[in-house]
C-alpha positions in Angstrom: -23.0 -25.5 9.7 -24.2 -22.0 10.8 -27.1 -20.4 9.0 -25.9 -16.8 9.5 -22.5 -15.3 10.4 -21.7 -11.7 11.4 -18.3 -10.5 10.2 -16.9 -8.1 12.7 -14.6 -6.3 10.3 -14.5 -4.2 7.1 -12.9 -3.9 3.7 -11.3 -6.8 1.8 -11.1 -9.3 4.7 -14.8 -8.9 5.5 -15.6 -9.7 1.8 -13.1 -12.6 1.9 -14.9 -14.1 4.8 -18.3 -13.5 3.3 -17.4 -15.2 0.1 -16.4 -18.3 2.1 -19.7 -18.1 3.9 -21.7 -17.9 0.7 -20.0 -21.0 -0.8 -21.0 -22.8 2.4 -24.6 -21.6 2.0 -24.3 -19.3 5.0 -26.0 -15.8 5.1 -23.8 -12.9 6.0 -24.1 -9.8 8.2 -21.9 -6.7 7.9 -21.2 -4.1 10.5 -20.1 -0.6 9.5 -19.3 2.8 10.9 -20.6 6.1 9.6 -17.4 6.5 7.5 -18.1 3.1 5.8 -21.8 3.3 5.0 -21.1 3.1 1.2 -18.1 0.6 1.5 -17.8 -2.6 -0.5 -18.2 -5.0 2.4 -21.6 -3.4 3.2 -22.7 -3.9 -0.4 -21.6 -7.5 -0.5 -23.4 -8.7 2.8 -26.9 -10.0 2.9 -27.7 -7.4 5.6 -25.8 -4.7 7.5 -25.9 -2.8 10.7 -24.4 0.6 11.7 -22.4 0.3 14.9 -21.3 3.9 15.4 -19.3 6.9 14.4 -16.1 6.8 12.2 -13.8 6.6 15.1 -12.9 2.9 15.5 -13.1 2.9 19.3 -16.8 4.0 19.0 -17.8 1.5 16.3 -15.7 -1.5 15.2 -14.0 -1.8 18.6 -17.3 -1.3 20.6 -17.9 -4.8 22.0 -21.5 -4.2 23.0 -22.4 -2.6 19.7 -21.0 -5.5 17.6 -22.6 -8.1 19.8 -26.0 -6.3 19.8 -25.8 -6.2 16.0 -25.3 -9.9 15.9 -28.2 -10.5 18.2 -30.5 -8.2 16.2 -29.6 -10.0 13.0 -30.1 -13.5 14.6 -26.5 -14.5 13.7 -25.3 -17.9 14.9 -21.6 -16.9 14.9 -19.2 -14.0 14.8 -16.0 -14.1 12.6 -13.6 -11.3 13.5 -11.3 -11.3 10.4 -8.0 -9.8 11.3 -7.2 -6.6 13.2 -9.8 -4.7 15.3 -11.2 -7.4 17.7 -9.6 -10.5 16.2 -7.1 -11.0 19.1 -9.2 -9.5 21.9 -9.7 -12.2 24.4 -12.2 -10.1 26.4 -14.4 -9.8 23.3 -14.0 -13.5 22.5 -15.2 -14.3 26.0 -18.2 -12.1 25.6 -19.2 -13.8 22.4 -18.7 -17.2 24.1 -21.0 -16.1 26.8 -23.7 -15.1 24.3 -25.8 -17.5 22.2 -23.4 -17.0 19.3 -20.3 -19.0 18.4 -16.8 -17.4 18.3 -15.0 -18.3 15.1 -11.5 -18.5 16.4 -9.5 -20.0 19.3 -11.0 -19.9 22.7 -10.6 -16.8 24.9 -8.5 -18.9 27.3 -6.1 -20.0 24.5 -5.9 -16.4 23.3 -5.0 -15.3 26.8 -2.2 -18.0 27.0 -0.7 -17.0 23.7 -1.6 -13.4 23.5 0.9 -12.3 26.2 4.3 -12.9 24.8 6.1 -13.9 28.0 3.5 -16.6 28.7 3.8 -17.8 25.1 7.6 -17.9 25.3 7.4 -20.0 28.5 4.9 -22.4 27.0 7.0 -22.8 23.9 10.1 -23.6 25.9 8.1 -26.3 27.8 7.1 -27.7 24.4 10.8 -27.8 23.3 10.4 -25.0 20.7 13.5 -22.8 20.5 13.0 -19.2 21.6 15.1 -16.1 21.2 17.2 -15.6 24.4 15.6 -13.2 26.8 13.0 -12.9 29.6 10.0 -15.0 30.3 8.6 -12.5 32.8 7.8 -8.8 32.2 10.4 -6.2 33.1 9.5 -3.0 34.9 12.7 -0.9 35.2 15.5 0.3 33.1 18.0 -1.5 35.5 16.4 -4.8 34.6 16.8 -4.1 30.9 20.4 -3.2 31.4 21.1 -6.4 33.3 19.7 -8.5 30.4 21.7 -6.5 27.9 24.8 -7.1 29.9 24.1 -10.8 29.8 23.3 -11.1 26.1 25.0 -8.0 24.6 23.5 -5.1 22.7 21.4 -4.6 20.8 18.3 -5.9 22.6 14.6 -5.6 21.8 12.0 -4.2 24.2 8.6 -5.6 23.2 5.1 -5.0 24.3 3.4 -8.1 25.7 0.4 -7.7 23.5 2.3 -6.3 20.6 2.6 -7.2 16.9 3.5 -5.7 13.6 6.2 -3.6 15.1 3.9 -1.8 17.5 5.4 -1.6 21.0 8.8 -2.8 19.7 11.9 -0.7 20.4 15.5 -1.6 19.7 18.1 -0.5 22.2 21.7 -0.2 20.8 23.4 1.0 24.0 22.9 1.8 27.6 22.1 5.5 27.0 18.9 4.6 25.1 17.4 2.2 27.6 15.2 4.6 29.7 13.7 6.4 26.7 13.0 3.3 24.7 11.6 1.5 27.7 9.2 4.4 28.3 8.2 4.5 24.6 7.5 0.7 24.4 5.4 0.8 27.5 3.4 3.8 26.2 2.8 2.1 22.9 1.7 -1.1 24.6 -0.8 0.9 26.7 -2.1 2.9 23.8 -2.5 -0.1 21.3 -3.2 -3.0 23.6 -4.3 -1.6 26.9 -1.2 -3.4 28.4 1.9 -1.5 29.4 3.9 -4.7 30.2 7.0 -5.3 28.2 9.7 -8.0 28.0 13.3 -8.0 26.6 15.1 -10.4 24.3 18.3 -10.5 22.2 17.8 -8.6 19.0 18.8 -10.6 15.9 20.7 -8.5 13.4 19.6 -9.9 10.0 17.0 -12.6 10.3 14.4 -14.0 8.0 10.7 -13.8 9.1 9.2 -17.2 8.6 5.7 -18.1 9.8 3.7 -21.4 9.8 0.0 -21.6 9.1 -1.8 -23.9 11.6 -5.3 -25.5 11.7 -6.5 -27.3 14.8 -10.0 -28.8 15.5 -11.8 -29.8 18.6 -11.0 -33.5 18.0 -7.2 -33.2 18.9 -6.1 -32.9 15.3 -3.4 -30.3 14.6 -2.1 -29.7 11.0 0.4 -27.2 9.6 0.0 -26.0 6.1 3.7 -25.2 5.3 5.5 -21.9 5.8 5.4 -18.4 4.4 8.3 -16.0 4.0 7.4 -12.4 5.2 10.9 -11.0 5.3 10.3 -8.0 3.0 9.2 -5.4 5.6 9.4 -1.7 6.1 9.3 -0.6 9.8 8.3 -4.1 10.7 5.2 -4.0 8.4 5.1 -6.7 5.8 4.7 -5.6 2.1 5.3 -8.7 0.1 4.8 -12.3 1.3 5.5 -15.6 -0.4 5.1 -19.3 0.0 7.1 -21.4 0.2 10.2 -19.6 1.5 13.2 -19.4 -0.8 15.5 -19.4 2.2 14.7 -22.8 3.7 16.0 -26.3 2.8 13.8 -29.4 3.2 15.3 -30.3 6.6 14.8 -26.8 8.2 11.3 -26.6 6.6 10.3 -29.9 8.3 11.8 -28.9 11.7 10.0 -25.6 11.7 6.7 -27.1 10.7 6.8 -29.8 13.4 7.9 -27.2 16.0 4.8 -25.1 15.2 2.5 -28.1 15.5 4.1 -29.1 18.8 3.8 -25.7 20.3 0.2 -25.2 19.3 -0.8 -28.6 20.5 0.7 -27.8 23.9 -1.4 -24.7 24.1 -4.6 -26.6 23.7 -5.3 -24.4 20.7 -8.2 -24.7 18.2 -9.1 -23.0 14.9 -6.6 -21.2 12.6 -3.5 -19.5 13.9 0.0 -18.6 12.8 3.3 -19.4 14.6 6.0 -16.9 13.7 9.7 -17.6 13.8 12.9 -15.7 13.1 15.6 -17.6 11.2 19.3 -16.7 11.2 22.4 -18.7 10.3 20.4 -21.9 9.9 18.7 -21.7 13.3 15.1 -20.8 14.1 13.6 -19.1 17.1 9.9 -18.8 18.2 8.7 -15.2 18.1 4.9 -15.2 18.6 1.6 -16.8 17.8 -1.0 -14.8 16.0 -4.4 -16.2 17.2 -6.3 -15.3 14.1 -6.3 -15.5 10.3 -3.4 -13.5 8.8 -3.4 -11.0 5.9 -1.1 -13.3 4.0 -3.1 -16.5 4.5 -3.9 -16.3 0.8 -0.5 -17.6 -0.4 -0.8 -20.7 1.8 -4.2 -21.3 0.2 -2.8 -21.0 -3.3 0.0 -23.5 -2.8 -2.0 -26.0 -0.7 -5.4 -25.8 -2.3 -6.9 -25.6 1.2 -9.4 -22.8 2.0 -8.3 -21.7 5.4 -11.4 -19.5 6.1 -13.8 -22.3 5.2 -12.0 -24.5 7.7 -12.2 -21.8 10.3 -16.0 -21.9 10.0 -16.1 -25.7 9.9 -13.9 -26.1 12.9 -16.0 -23.6 14.9 -19.1 -25.5 13.9 -17.6 -28.7 15.4 -16.4 -30.5 12.3 -13.2 -32.6 12.2 -10.4 -31.7 9.9 -10.9 -33.7 6.7 -7.2 -34.3 5.9 -4.1 -35.8 7.5 -0.7 -34.1 7.8 0.6 -36.3 5.0 -2.2 -35.1 2.7 -0.8 -31.5 2.8 1.3 -31.0 -0.3 3.0 -27.8 -1.4 2.7 -27.2 -5.1 4.1 -24.2 -7.0 4.9 -20.8 -5.7 2.7 -17.8 -4.7 3.3 -14.2 -3.8 1.0 -11.6 -2.2 1.5 -7.9 -2.9 -0.3 -5.6 -0.4 -1.8 -2.7 -2.5 -1.6 0.1 0.0 -2.7 3.7 -0.5 0.7 5.1 0.3 3.4 7.1 -1.3 6.5 5.0 -1.2 8.7 7.9 -2.2 7.5 9.8 0.9 8.6 7.1 3.4 5.4 5.2 2.7 3.2 7.9 4.1 -0.5 7.1 3.8 -2.2 8.9 0.9 -5.1 11.3 1.7 -8.6 10.1 0.9 -9.9 10.6 -2.6 -12.1 9.0 -5.3 -11.0 6.0 -7.2 -11.0 7.7 -10.6 -9.6 4.5 -12.3 -9.7 1.0 -10.7 -8.7 -1.5 -13.3 -7.3 -4.7 -11.6 -5.4 -7.4 -13.5 -6.6 -10.8 -14.5 -5.4 -13.9 -16.3 -4.1 -17.3 -15.3 -2.7 -17.5 -11.7 -4.0 -14.1 -10.6 -6.2 -13.6 -7.6 -7.4 -10.3 -6.2 -8.9 -9.8 -2.7 -10.6 -6.4 -2.5 -13.8 -4.6 -1.6 -13.5 -1.5 -3.8 -15.0 -0.5 -7.1 -14.3 2.4 -9.5 -15.9 5.6 -8.3 -15.7 4.6 -4.6 -14.3 7.0 -2.1 -11.1 5.9 -0.3 -11.8 5.7 3.4 -8.7 6.7 5.3 -10.0 6.5 8.9 -8.5 3.0 9.6 -5.7 1.7 7.5 -4.2 2.2 4.0 -4.5 -1.3 2.5 -7.1 -1.3 -0.3 -6.5 -4.7 -1.9 -4.2 -7.7 -2.1 -2.8 -9.0 -5.3 -1.9 -12.7 -5.2 0.0 -14.3 -8.0 0.7 -18.0 -8.3 2.8 -20.1 -10.7 4.6 -23.4 -11.1 7.8 -22.1 -9.5 9.3 -18.9 -8.2 10.8 -17.7 -11.5 7.5 -18.0 -13.3 5.8 -16.4 -10.3 8.1 -13.4 -10.6 7.5 -13.0 -14.3 3.7 -13.3 -13.9 3.8 -10.8 -11.0 5.5 -8.3 -13.3 2.8 -8.7 -15.9 0.0 -8.4 -13.3 1.4 -5.3 -11.6 1.9 -3.6 -15.0 -1.8 -4.3 -15.7 -3.0 -3.0 -12.4 -4.2 0.7 -12.9 -5.3 2.8 -10.0 -5.7 6.6 -10.4 -6.9 9.2 -7.9 -4.1 8.8 -5.2 -0.7 7.2 -4.7 -0.4 3.4 -4.2 2.7 1.3 -3.6 2.4 -0.5 -7.0 5.5 1.4 -8.3 7.4 0.0 -5.3 6.3 -3.5 -6.0 7.3 -3.2 -9.6 10.7 -2.0 -8.5 11.2 -5.0 -6.2 10.5 -7.4 -9.0 13.6 -5.9 -10.8 15.7 -5.9 -7.6 18.5 -8.4 -7.7 18.5 -9.1 -3.9 14.8 -9.8 -3.8 14.8 -11.8 -7.0 17.5 -14.0 -5.6 15.5 -14.5 -2.4 18.4 -13.1 -0.3 16.6 -10.2 1.5 16.2 -10.1 5.3 13.9 -8.1 7.5 16.4 -5.3 7.5 16.7 -5.0 3.7 14.2 -2.2 3.0 15.0 -0.1 6.1 18.8 -0.3 6.0 20.1 -1.4 2.6 17.8 -0.4 -0.3 18.8 2.8 -2.0 15.9 5.2 -1.3 16.5 7.1 -4.6 15.5 4.0 -6.5 12.1 4.1 -4.9 11.7 7.8 -5.8 12.6 7.1 -9.4 10.1 4.2 -9.5 7.3 6.4 -8.2 8.2 9.1 -10.7 8.1 6.5 -13.5 5.1 4.4 -12.6 3.2 6.6 -10.1 0.1 8.7 -10.8 0.5 11.8 -13.1 0.5 15.0 -11.0 -0.1 18.6 -11.8 2.8 21.0 -11.2 3.5 24.6 -11.8 6.1 26.0 -14.3 9.4 27.5 -13.2 7.8 30.9 -12.6 5.1 29.5 -10.5 2.5 31.5 -12.4 1.0 28.7 -14.5 -0.2 25.2 -13.7 0.7 22.3 -16.0 -1.6 19.3 -16.2 -0.4 16.1 -17.9 -3.1 14.3 -19.9 -2.8 11.0 -21.9 -4.6 10.6 -25.2 -4.9 7.8 -27.7 -4.7 8.8 -31.4 -4.9 6.9 -34.6 -2.7 7.7 -37.6 -3.0 5.6 -40.8 -4.9 2.9 -38.8 -2.2 2.6 -36.1 -2.8 3.6 -32.5 -0.4 5.9 -30.6 -0.3 6.8 -26.9 0.4 10.6 -26.6 1.1 12.6 -23.4 0.3 16.3 -23.6 0.7 19.1 -21.2 -2.3 21.3 -20.6 -1.2 24.8 -19.5 -3.2 27.6 -17.9 -5.5 25.5 -15.7 -7.7 27.5 -13.3 -5.8 28.6 -10.3 -6.8 27.1 -6.9 -8.2 29.9 -4.7 -6.5 30.3 -1.4 -8.4 32.2 1.4 -6.8 35.5 2.5 -6.6 34.3 6.1 -4.1 31.6 5.2 -6.4 28.6 5.4 -6.3 25.8 2.9 -8.3 25.9 -0.3 -11.9 24.9 0.2 -11.6 25.5 4.0 -12.0 28.5 6.2 -8.7 28.8 8.1 -9.9 26.2 10.6 -9.0 22.6 11.4 -12.4 21.4 10.2 -12.5 19.1 7.3 -14.3 20.4 4.1 -17.4 18.3 4.8 -17.5 19.5 8.4 -17.4 23.1 7.2 -20.7 22.5 5.3 -22.9 22.2 8.4 -21.4 19.5 10.7 -22.4 20.1 14.3 -18.8 19.8 15.4 -17.5 23.2 16.3 -14.5 24.4 14.2 -11.4 25.7 16.0 -10.1 29.0 14.7 -6.4 29.2 13.7 -4.8 32.5 14.3 -1.7 33.9 12.6 1.7 32.4 13.3 3.8 29.5 12.3 1.5 26.5 11.8 2.7 23.0 12.5 0.5 20.6 10.5 0.0 16.8 10.3 1.9 15.2 7.4 -0.4 12.2 7.4 -3.7 11.0 8.7 -3.5 9.4 12.2 -4.2 9.6 15.9 -2.5 11.8 18.4 -0.7 9.7 21.0 0.6 12.5 23.2 0.9 16.3 23.2 4.2 17.4 24.6 3.7 21.2 24.7 1.3 23.7 26.3 0.4 27.2 25.4 3.1 29.6 26.5 5.9 27.0 26.2 9.1 28.1 24.4 10.3 25.5 21.8 13.4 25.3 19.7 13.9 24.0 16.2 13.7 20.2 16.3 11.7 20.0 19.5 8.9 17.4 19.6 5.5 19.0 20.0 3.4 15.9 19.8 3.5 12.2 18.7 1.3 11.1 15.9 0.4 7.4 15.3 -0.1 6.5 11.7 -0.1 3.0 10.2 0.8 1.5 13.6 4.0 3.5 14.0 4.8 6.5 16.2 5.9 9.7 14.3 7.4 12.6 16.2 6.0 15.9 15.0 8.7 18.5 15.4 9.0 22.3 15.2 10.9 23.5 12.2 11.9 26.7 13.9 11.9 28.1 17.4 9.1 30.2 19.0 6.4 30.3 21.7 3.4 28.0 21.6 0.4 30.2 20.9 -2.2 27.5 20.3 -2.5 23.8 20.8 -5.4 22.5 18.7 -5.3 18.8 19.3 -5.6 16.5 22.3 -4.4 13.0 23.1 -6.5 10.3 21.4 -7.8 12.7 18.7 -7.9 11.7 15.0 -6.4 14.1 12.5 -6.2 14.3 8.8 -3.2 15.3 6.6 -2.8 19.0 6.6 -4.7 19.6 9.9 -3.1 22.3 12.0 -1.8 20.8 15.3 0.1 23.6 17.0 0.6 27.3 16.2 3.9 29.2 17.2 4.5 32.9 17.4 
């Protein structure tokens, strides 16, 4: 076994890997950006190294900086967690060429399965069903139209290196082909440095089923059962469970064996996940994730197998210590992603803030994977997931009841989270019956129900009275009358007004796009915002493209730039017409909620 492992990640997954290391007697090394210098994974590690500025491309995604940190620390191995460099074959190859061990599949295996067309062809050779479509990249709109004519609309255009909905565009008719092809190629280039795309038939209402795989260097391949990840919004999973309520024993066995067969044919080692779409009793291969998954936790809960420990053992050359027949599924487990998002605002990421209250649940069958503590600042530079709540019970009904109890106990104040959404879903008849598909949240669920849930269970907010002259702040108190406790909510009126600068800038700012901490002496030069109609960022993210220049005339509804947030493209549009007076952002630049992007006159 290794003596020291560098974890090339952050947040809860970094802590999860470090915990497994400590139980194996392995020392841990953290890497961190300037934004994360006080984060939980840094506190937890035995030692930590700064790898660069807040921007991920200059820190967590910097191959040389991460490898240099490992060499300085004298690490034996690098574990990538998930996200960032976890599926980057080039980085894996560099680690393999170093004196450190890569904890994951080989770079060659990642290459074979990372590009979706190659993976589809390999699975077909292994007699694993695939969704009808191409096994070679397409380059023109005419090719897409030919495939759609063969299989019928809708079809899906997918980036070769894609995942999580990134680089995925659905085409419903011929008129959409050119625009959606261009967008998919652009997302593929932006996210995966690979503009290649392929096309397949788009299934209308499938279940998303995935199988956890472990494979060692001694020709042993095991599957650990399936997970159901069908509850998604914009192709992003929010609740996962194991086992799936939608599979019978026969289909479960066929999917598990197909996953083993496909991975074995790919000469794959370490942990991985084979993802399938299931519709009308048939299953189709979708992709292989060549890493640990966010939702590996529910598989661990129902099998009793520590997937991360086995990743480390396999990388160290050990043989899997159990046969396929030894894998037994007991009970039911659900994972709830605790994201800092406002579900009532289309799951928009919440702005950064301090964790005023962080009081997680406990009790029998409750597991929490996190890296935060009360009083920490929420870092919004990367993603919005702050914790994972995993609830396990003897069967699905008991798991639902225990989950309701645990989510009711979970208290977070300081910003919005999607806990109210999770509590709503546990009362939702379709979800409770296990009848939801990947389309349920985006196309069927009544959005007003989410708004009411956030209003009922979300954080208390200050709001002005009807005249707008007085702020009202809700405060909760506990009082005791005749020995009995009562919870009382009172409204505090007349709170001090927030001062707004005369030049129209935001409170605490100076009419610039600089953040408050930048205005206090950061070397970065602030950009002055002159008068006019300001178009601002509605959420934190990265500018993918700027579609206007100074002097351009725009009309209401025109797209001025494209903002990527939470792995999705968002068109930023002008609410009224005018002439572009200032463009304050450029392609690839990170912005915060409220930053001014474009000024119209």
